[in-house]
C-alpha positions in Angstrom: 130.6 65.2 57.9 134.1 66.3 57.3 134.9 67.3 54.1 131.1 67.5 52.8 129.7 70.6 50.8 127.3 72.8 52.6 123.6 71.9 51.7 122.1 74.3 48.6 119.0 76.5 49.5 116.0 74.7 48.2 112.8 76.9 47.6 109.8 76.3 49.7 107.3 73.7 47.9 103.8 75.9 49.0 102.9 79.3 50.0 102.4 79.8 54.0 98.3 79.4 53.4 98.8 77.2 50.4 96.1 74.4 51.7 95.9 72.4 48.5 99.1 72.3 47.5 99.2 68.9 49.7 97.0 66.4 50.1 97.3 66.1 54.2 97.3 69.5 54.6 94.2 70.2 52.3 92.5 67.1 54.1 92.8 68.6 57.6 92.0 72.1 56.8 88.5 71.1 55.0 87.6 68.4 57.5 85.5 70.6 60.4 85.7 73.4 58.2 89.4 74.1 59.1 89.3 73.2 62.8 91.9 70.8 62.9 94.5 73.4 60.7 96.5 74.3 63.9 97.2 70.5 64.2 99.7 70.5 61.4 102.0 73.3 62.5 101.9 72.2 66.1 102.9 68.6 65.3 105.6 70.0 62.9 106.9 72.3 65.6 107.3 69.3 68.0 109.2 67.1 65.7 111.5 70.0 64.9 112.2 70.6 68.9 112.9 66.8 69.2 109.6 66.0 71.4 109.9 69.5 73.5 107.4 72.0 73.5 108.3 75.2 71.3 109.6 78.0 73.2 111.5 76.1 75.5 108.2 75.7 77.4 108.5 73.0 80.4 105.6 70.3 80.0 106.6 68.3 83.0 103.7 69.4 85.3 101.1 68.7 82.4 102.8 65.1 82.1 102.1 64.7 86.2 98.6 65.9 85.9 97.6 64.1 83.4 99.9 60.9 83.5 96.5 58.8 84.7 94.7 59.1 81.3 98.0 57.9 79.9 99.7 61.3 78.5 103.5 60.9 77.8 106.1 63.9 77.5 105.4 64.0 73.7 101.8 64.2 74.3 102.3 67.2 76.9 104.3 69.2 74.8 101.9 68.5 71.9 99.4 70.4 73.9 101.5 73.4 74.7 102.3 73.8 71.1 98.8 73.2 69.9 97.7 76.1 72.8 100.7 78.3 71.8 98.9 77.4 68.2 95.2 78.6 69.2 96.2 81.5 71.6 99.1 83.2 69.1 98.4 82.1 65.6 101.2 84.4 64.1 103.6 82.0 65.9 103.3 79.4 62.9 105.1 82.2 60.7 108.1 81.6 63.6 107.7 77.7 63.1 107.9 78.3 59.8 111.4 80.5 59.8 112.8 77.6 62.4 111.9 75.0 59.6 113.4 77.1 57.1 116.3 77.7 59.4 116.7 73.6 59.6 116.3 72.9 56.3 118.0 75.4 54.6 115.0 76.5 52.6 115.2 80.3 51.0 112.6 82.8 51.8 111.8 85.1 54.9 109.0 86.3 56.7 108.1 88.9 54.9 107.7 87.0 51.9 106.1 84.5 53.8 103.2 86.8 54.7 102.8 88.7 51.5 
């Protein structure tokens, strides 16, 4: 709004690999020996991109293929994000930067990797 002060930068509450700091993260990362870990950043990226797939990927073809199974736009975008996360795990660092920029959180990619 007009006349409001800019948001002050906050610090990140957990480390990049701090799975024990958040119950949801801890639960999902320990179930099936961590097989569900990519679900969290994939869902976060989906929410961050307003229900669209990350990196501007188009998901209309997947929706058409999977619509008989009940797949909608959001499901298809989530599936693409999940594939990105599994094929290129480093994308989680870039999604974290996108979250940091969106919510004015202090930090850097280099700091995340240390």
